[in-house]
VOVO-840129 format. One line per field, with one value per residue: residue in one letter; x, y, z of N, C-alpha, C, O in turn. Coordinates in nm, 2 decimals, m for minus. Atoms other than C-alpha are relative to their C-alpha. Layout:
BEGIN
code A, ... .
n_xx X, ... .
n_yy Y, ... .
n_zz Z, ... .
ca_xx X, ... .
ca_yy Y, ... .
ca_zz Z, ... .
c_xx X, ... .
c_yy Y, ... .
c_zz Z, ... .
o_xx X, ... .
o_yy Y, ... .
o_zz Z, ... .
//
This chain:
BEGIN
code X, X, X, X, X, X, X, X, X, X, X, X, X, X, X, X, X, X, X, X, X, X, X, X, X, X, X, X, X, X, X, X, X, X, X, X, X, X, X, X, X, X, X, X, X, X, X, X, X, X, X, X, X, X, X, X, X, X, X, X, X, X, X, X, X, X, X, X, X, X, X, X, X, X, X, X, X, X, X, X, X, X, X, X, X, X, X, X, X, X, X, X, X, X, X, X, X, X, X, X, X, X, X, X, X, X .
n_xx 0.01, 0.15, 0.04, m0.07, m0.13, 0.02, 0.04, m0.12, m0.09, 0.07, m0.01, m0.14, m0.02, 0.07, m0.09, m0.11, 0.05, 0.03, 0.12, 0.08, m0.08, 0.06, m0.07, 0.01, m0.03, m0.02, m0.03, 0.02, m0.05, m0.03, m0.04, m0.07, m0.02, m0.08, 0.02, m0.10, 0.03, 0.13, 0.00, m0.02, m0.14, m0.01, 0.13, m0.03, 0.11, m0.06, 0.09, m0.06, 0.08, m0.06, 0.09, m0.06, 0.07, m0.02, 0.05, m0.01, m0.04, m0.03, m0.01, m0.10, 0.03, m0.10, 0.04, m0.09, 0.05, m0.07, 0.05, 0.00, 0.12, m0.01, 0.03, m0.11, m0.02, 0.11, m0.03, m0.10, 0.07, 0.07, m0.10, m0.08, 0.09, 0.03, m0.11, m0.08, 0.07, m0.09, 0.01, m0.09, 0.08, 0.14, 0.08, 0.13, 0.11, m0.02, 0.09, 0.03, 0.12, 0.12, 0.07, m0.10, m0.05, 0.06, m0.08, m0.01, 0.07, m0.03 .
n_yy m0.12, m0.03, m0.06, 0.08, m0.06, m0.13, 0.02, 0.05, m0.11, m0.08, 0.07, m0.02, m0.14, m0.01, 0.07, m0.09, m0.12, m0.11, m0.07, 0.01, 0.05, 0.01, 0.10, m0.03, 0.12, m0.04, 0.11, m0.03, 0.10, m0.06, 0.10, m0.06, 0.08, m0.06, 0.06, m0.03, 0.06, 0.05, 0.11, m0.03, 0.03, 0.01, m0.01, 0.00, m0.04, m0.03, m0.03, m0.08, 0.00, m0.07, m0.04, m0.10, m0.02, m0.13, 0.02, m0.11, 0.05, m0.11, m0.13, 0.01, 0.08, 0.10, 0.06, 0.11, 0.06, 0.12, 0.07, 0.13, 0.01, 0.11, m0.04, m0.07, m0.13, m0.08, m0.04, m0.10, m0.12, m0.07, m0.04, m0.11, m0.11, m0.04, m0.04, m0.10, m0.12, m0.09, m0.13, 0.00, m0.01, 0.02, m0.12, 0.04, m0.01, 0.08, 0.11, 0.03, m0.07, 0.05, 0.11, 0.11, 0.03, 0.12, 0.03, 0.14, 0.04, 0.14 .
n_zz m0.08, m0.02, m0.12, m0.11, m0.02, m0.07, m0.14, m0.07, m0.03, m0.10, m0.13, m0.04, m0.05, m0.13, m0.10, m0.03, m0.06, 0.09, m0.03, 0.12, 0.11, 0.14, 0.09, 0.15, 0.08, 0.14, 0.09, 0.14, 0.10, 0.13, 0.10, 0.11, 0.12, 0.11, 0.13, 0.10, 0.12, m0.01, m0.09, m0.14, m0.03, m0.15, m0.07, m0.14, m0.10, m0.13, m0.10, m0.10, m0.12, m0.12, m0.10, m0.08, m0.12, m0.07, m0.13, m0.09, m0.13, m0.09, 0.08, 0.10, 0.12, 0.05, 0.13, 0.05, 0.13, 0.04, 0.11, m0.05, m0.08, m0.09, m0.14, m0.07, 0.06, m0.04, m0.14, 0.00, 0.05, m0.11, m0.09, 0.05, 0.00, m0.13, m0.07, 0.07, 0.05, 0.05, m0.06, m0.12, m0.12, 0.03, 0.04, m0.06, 0.09, 0.12, 0.02, 0.14, 0.04, m0.07, 0.07, 0.01, m0.14, m0.06, m0.11, m0.02, m0.13, m0.04 .
ca_xx m0.55, m0.89, m1.07, m0.91, m0.57, m0.69, m0.86, m0.54, m0.33, m0.59, m0.58, m0.20, m0.21, m0.47, m0.24, 0.04, m0.17, m0.24, m0.51, m0.64, m0.53, m0.59, m0.50, m0.43, m0.44, m0.31, m0.31, m0.26, m0.20, m0.03, 0.02, 0.28, 0.29, 0.57, 0.51, 0.78, 0.72, 0.36, 0.44, 0.43, 0.79, 0.74, 0.45, 0.47, 0.22, 0.31, 0.12, 0.20, 0.07, 0.13, m0.02, 0.04, m0.05, m0.10, m0.14, m0.20, m0.02, m0.04, m0.09, 0.19, 0.16, 0.34, 0.34, 0.48, 0.45, 0.53, 0.49, 0.53, 0.20, 0.33, 0.23, 0.58, 0.60, 0.25, 0.36, 0.67, 0.45, 0.24, 0.54, 0.73, 0.43, 0.35, 0.70, 0.83, 0.60, 0.77, 0.65, 0.91, 0.65, 0.28, 0.03, m0.29, m0.52, m0.39, m0.65, m0.75, m1.02, m1.36, m1.51, m1.19, m1.13, m1.20, m1.07, m0.95, m1.18, m1.08 .
ca_yy m1.34, m1.27, m1.14, m1.42, m1.26, m0.92, m1.06, m1.25, m0.93, m0.73, m1.00, m0.99, m0.61, m0.64, m0.89, m0.64, m0.37, m0.15, 0.11, 0.09, m0.07, m0.06, m0.34, m0.27, m0.58, m0.55, m0.81, m0.76, m0.98, m0.87, m1.05, m0.96, m1.10, m1.03, m1.09, m1.11, m1.19, m1.25, m1.52, m1.52, m1.49, m1.45, m1.49, m1.39, m1.37, m1.21, m1.18, m0.92, m0.96, m0.75, m0.64, m0.32, m0.24, 0.10, 0.11, 0.37, 0.30, 0.56, 0.85, 0.73, 0.59, 0.28, 0.12, m0.20, m0.38, m0.73, m0.94, m1.26, m1.38, m1.67, m1.68, m1.59, m1.29, m1.17, m1.18, m0.98, m0.73, m0.66, m0.65, m0.41, m0.18, m0.17, m0.14, 0.11, 0.41, 0.68, 0.98, 1.07, 1.17, 1.10, 1.34, 1.32, 1.42, 1.17, 0.93, 0.76, 0.93, 0.88, 0.66, 0.44, 0.43, 0.09, 0.07, m0.28, m0.44, m0.75 .
ca_zz m0.95, m0.79, m0.49, m0.27, m0.34, m0.24, 0.07, 0.17, 0.14, 0.34, 0.61, 0.62, 0.66, 0.94, 1.12, 1.10, 1.25, 0.95, 1.02, 0.66, 0.34, m0.04, m0.28, m0.65, m0.87, m1.22, m1.50, m1.87, m2.18, m2.50, m2.83, m3.09, m3.44, m3.69, m4.05, m4.32, m4.68, m4.61, m4.35, m3.98, m3.87, m3.49, m3.25, m2.89, m2.60, m2.27, m1.95, m1.69, m1.33, m1.02, m0.70, m0.51, m0.15, 0.02, 0.39, 0.66, 0.99, 1.27, 1.01, 0.79, 0.44, 0.32, m0.03, m0.17, m0.51, m0.63, m0.94, m0.74, m0.61, m0.40, m0.03, 0.10, m0.14, m0.04, 0.33, 0.24, 0.04, 0.35, 0.58, 0.36, 0.32, 0.69, 0.82, 0.57, 0.55, 0.35, 0.56, 0.83, 1.08, 1.12, 0.96, 1.18, 0.90, 0.64, 0.51, 0.18, m0.02, 0.15, m0.12, m0.12, 0.26, 0.40, 0.76, 0.84, 1.11, 1.31 .
c_xx m0.15, m0.02, 0.07, 0.14, m0.01, m0.04, 0.12, 0.09, m0.06, 0.01, 0.14, 0.03, m0.07, 0.09, 0.12, m0.04, m0.01, m0.13, m0.10, 0.09, m0.08, 0.09, m0.02, 0.05, 0.01, 0.04, m0.03, 0.07, 0.03, 0.04, 0.07, 0.02, 0.09, m0.02, 0.11, m0.03, m0.13, m0.01, 0.03, 0.14, 0.02, m0.14, 0.04, m0.12, 0.07, m0.11, 0.07, m0.10, 0.07, m0.11, 0.08, m0.09, 0.03, m0.06, 0.01, 0.03, 0.03, 0.02, 0.11, m0.05, 0.11, m0.05, 0.10, m0.06, 0.08, m0.07, 0.00, m0.12, 0.00, m0.03, 0.12, 0.02, m0.12, 0.02, 0.11, m0.05, m0.06, 0.10, 0.08, m0.09, m0.03, 0.12, 0.08, m0.07, 0.10, 0.00, 0.08, m0.07, m0.15, m0.07, m0.14, m0.11, 0.00, m0.10, m0.01, m0.12, m0.12, m0.06, 0.09, 0.04, m0.08, 0.09, 0.00, m0.06, 0.04, m0.11 .
c_yy 0.03, 0.06, m0.07, 0.06, 0.13, m0.02, m0.05, 0.12, 0.09, m0.07, 0.01, 0.14, 0.02, m0.07, 0.08, 0.13, 0.12, 0.06, m0.01, m0.05, 0.00, m0.09, 0.04, m0.13, 0.04, m0.13, 0.05, m0.11, 0.08, m0.11, 0.08, m0.10, 0.07, m0.08, 0.05, m0.08, m0.07, m0.13, 0.04, m0.04, m0.02, 0.02, 0.00, 0.05, 0.03, 0.04, 0.07, 0.00, 0.07, 0.04, 0.11, 0.02, 0.13, m0.01, 0.14, m0.06, 0.12, 0.14, 0.00, m0.09, m0.09, m0.06, m0.10, m0.06, m0.13, m0.06, m0.15, m0.02, m0.13, 0.05, 0.07, 0.15, 0.09, 0.04, 0.11, 0.13, 0.07, 0.05, 0.12, 0.13, 0.06, 0.05, 0.11, 0.12, 0.11, 0.14, 0.00, 0.02, m0.01, 0.13, m0.04, 0.00, m0.09, m0.11, m0.03, 0.08, m0.07, m0.12, m0.13, m0.05, m0.11, m0.04, m0.15, m0.03, m0.14, m0.09 .
c_zz 0.01, 0.13, 0.12, 0.02, 0.07, 0.15, 0.09, 0.04, 0.11, 0.14, 0.06, 0.06, 0.13, 0.11, 0.04, 0.05, m0.08, 0.04, m0.12, m0.11, m0.13, m0.08, m0.14, m0.07, m0.15, m0.08, m0.14, m0.09, m0.13, m0.10, m0.11, m0.11, m0.10, m0.13, m0.10, m0.12, 0.00, 0.08, 0.14, 0.04, 0.15, 0.06, 0.15, 0.08, 0.13, 0.09, 0.12, 0.12, 0.11, 0.10, 0.08, 0.13, 0.06, 0.13, 0.08, 0.14, 0.09, m0.08, m0.10, m0.11, m0.04, m0.13, m0.03, m0.13, m0.03, m0.12, 0.03, 0.09, 0.09, 0.14, 0.07, m0.05, 0.04, 0.15, 0.00, m0.05, 0.12, 0.10, m0.04, 0.00, 0.14, 0.08, m0.06, m0.05, m0.03, 0.07, 0.13, 0.13, m0.03, m0.04, 0.05, m0.10, m0.12, 0.00, m0.15, m0.03, 0.06, m0.07, m0.01, 0.14, 0.06, 0.13, 0.02, 0.14, 0.03, m0.02 .
o_xx m0.21, 0.08, 0.10, 0.19, 0.07, 0.01, 0.13, 0.14, 0.01, 0.03, 0.16, 0.10, m0.01, 0.10, 0.17, 0.05, 0.00, m0.23, m0.22, 0.21, m0.20, 0.21, m0.14, 0.17, m0.07, 0.12, m0.13, 0.16, m0.05, 0.10, 0.03, 0.07, 0.05, m0.01, 0.14, m0.06, m0.14, m0.11, 0.10, 0.18, 0.11, m0.21, 0.10, m0.18, 0.16, m0.21, 0.18, m0.21, 0.19, m0.22, 0.19, m0.21, 0.15, m0.18, 0.10, m0.04, 0.14, 0.10, 0.13, m0.12, 0.23, m0.17, 0.22, m0.19, 0.20, m0.19, m0.04, m0.12, m0.11, m0.02, 0.09, 0.05, m0.09, m0.01, 0.10, m0.01, m0.04, 0.09, 0.10, m0.04, m0.02, 0.11, 0.18, m0.04, 0.20, 0.09, 0.07, m0.02, m0.19, m0.03, m0.21, m0.20, m0.09, m0.12, 0.03, m0.20, m0.12, m0.09, 0.04, 0.11, m0.20, 0.18, m0.10, m0.02, 0.05, m0.10 .
o_yy 0.05, 0.11, m0.01, 0.07, 0.15, 0.05, m0.02, 0.12, 0.14, 0.00, 0.03, 0.15, 0.09, m0.01, 0.06, 0.22, 0.24, m0.02, m0.02, m0.03, m0.01, m0.09, 0.06, m0.17, 0.11, m0.21, 0.11, m0.18, 0.16, m0.21, 0.19, m0.21, 0.18, m0.20, 0.16, m0.20, m0.19, m0.21, 0.14, m0.16, m0.09, 0.11, m0.10, 0.15, m0.05, 0.10, 0.02, 0.04, 0.05, 0.05, 0.09, m0.01, 0.17, m0.06, 0.22, m0.15, 0.19, 0.22, 0.10, m0.19, m0.04, m0.08, m0.09, m0.05, m0.14, m0.04, m0.24, 0.04, m0.18, 0.16, 0.17, 0.24, 0.21, 0.16, 0.20, 0.24, 0.19, 0.16, 0.21, 0.23, 0.18, 0.14, 0.16, 0.16, 0.13, 0.22, m0.09, m0.03, 0.03, 0.24, m0.12, m0.08, m0.09, m0.18, 0.05, 0.12, m0.19, m0.22, m0.23, m0.15, m0.10, m0.11, m0.22, 0.02, m0.23, m0.21 .
o_zz m0.09, 0.20, 0.22, 0.13, 0.16, 0.24, 0.20, 0.15, 0.19, 0.24, 0.18, 0.16, 0.22, 0.22, 0.15, 0.06, m0.03, 0.07, m0.10, m0.10, m0.14, m0.07, m0.18, m0.06, m0.20, m0.04, m0.18, m0.05, m0.17, m0.06, m0.15, m0.09, m0.14, m0.13, m0.11, m0.12, m0.05, 0.07, 0.17, 0.02, 0.20, 0.01, 0.19, 0.05, 0.17, 0.06, 0.16, 0.10, 0.13, 0.06, 0.12, 0.13, 0.08, 0.14, 0.04, 0.18, 0.07, m0.04, m0.17, m0.09, m0.05, m0.15, m0.01, m0.14, 0.00, m0.15, m0.05, 0.20, 0.13, 0.18, 0.14, 0.02, 0.06, 0.19, 0.08, m0.01, 0.13, 0.15, 0.04, 0.04, 0.17, 0.16, 0.00, m0.16, 0.04, 0.05, 0.21, 0.23, m0.14, 0.01, m0.02, m0.09, m0.21, 0.10, m0.23, 0.06, 0.07, 0.00, m0.04, 0.15, 0.08, 0.11, m0.01, 0.24, m0.06, 0.00 .
//
């Protein structure tokens, strides 16, 4: 997961006519070691990866999240965020915070 993933999601959002978009990439790794009688009894490593997308479409905000970073899933992530804004009616003054606001340009 890297900048290419974020760029791909922004491109998909632009193709679906989002006015602005924010991508949230999350990756974490954890290690668990269980010791019994001074011996390692269990060892587990886990990696958690996910990506969230927040979009503005005509004054409405949409959000979607996935842990599947395959191409079809990223397309569905963008489609879901753009087509399902949770605000029932547009709010003309709605925008992302100024320092985070990156309008999507063709």
